N, C-alpha and C positions, 0 to 999 in steps of 0.2 A: 282673138280670144273670145270665147263664148260668154254671153251675158249670163249672169246669175239671177235667178228669180228673186225678187224682193220678198222679204219676210214680213208678214202682217203682225206687228208687235201688239197693236191695240186697235179697238174700234169703239165708236160711241161719240156722244156729244157732237153729232153731225159730221163725222169724218173718220179718218184712219191714220194710224202711225205705221209707216213702212220703214224698216231699217233705221228707226230712230227719228225719222222725218215726218212731221204732221202734214196731212193732206186734207183740206176741207172739202166737204161734200162727197157726192158719190164718186166711184172710181171704176175705171176700166183698165185692166191689166192685160196687155196683149204683147206677145213676143218678149215677155218679162219686163216690159216698160209700162209703168203706171202713168195714167193721164186722167185729168178731170173728166167727169161724165155728167151730162146735163140732166139725167133722169133723177127726179126727186121722189117719185112714187111709182109703184108697179102699175097702177092704173094709167099712168102717162107713157109707159113703155111702148114703143113702136119698133117695127123691124128696121126702120131708118136709123134708130139709135144704135143699132148693132152693125152699121155699114162697115166700120173698120174690120170687124170680124169676118163679115161676108167677103170683103176684098182680100183678106189674108187667105181665106179658103182652107180646105181640108189639109193641105200640105203643112200648114203652120198650127192648125187648131183641130184637135180631136173633138173637143166639146166645149161648150160654154158652161161655166159654173156661175149661175145667177143667184145672187143674194137678193131676196125679194123684199127686204126691209125687216121690220120688227117681227112680222109673222110670215109663215110660209103660206103661199097662195099660188094658184095656177096662173102662169103667165098668159098673156093674150094669145089667142089662136093664131093670129097673124105672125107672131114671133115664133111659135112652135112650128108652124107649117113652113115658114121661110127658112129656118135653120135646117129642117129636115130636107127641104128641096135641094140644098147645096151639100148635103151629106155631113153636116156638123151636128153633133149630139147636143143635148140640153139636159143639164142637171140643175134643179132649183130647190132652194131651201131658204129659211130665214137667214138674214145677213150674218148674225153671229156664228151660226153653224157653218155657213159658206166660208167665212174668213178662216175659221179653224181648219176646215177641210182643205182649203187652198194651200196652206203651209205643208200639209201632209202630201198632197198630190204633187206639188212642185219638187219636194224633196225626193220623190220617186222618179222625177224626170218626165212627168206627163206633160204633153203639149196641150195647154188649155188657155182659154181666155176667161178671166174673172170679171164679171159685171156685177158690181156690188153697190146696192142702193144704201146710202148712209142711214144710220140709225142714231 
């Protein structure tokens, strides 16, 4: 049976609620499986933080939906270039907008990874 993408019910206070379950801190959702993510601020993001996405590759991930925190900002060049090099797209916006868009895109069946910095 195929996994169903979790729904982001709420965000804020330093975490997220997915399908009624609270997750503290930042979050990486890959292959519809949420996991804690050690990135606390966009300035700290490196390509190594996205290693699970790089390992999954284009077959599992069309693009990364990056929630950049409280404000939209340009991700580090290393991250942009590294994802481009493996053929994985990058969409970035503030985390509240990314959380809302994640629910829409997964309902459409899109293959994406969500990398969401907690606000």
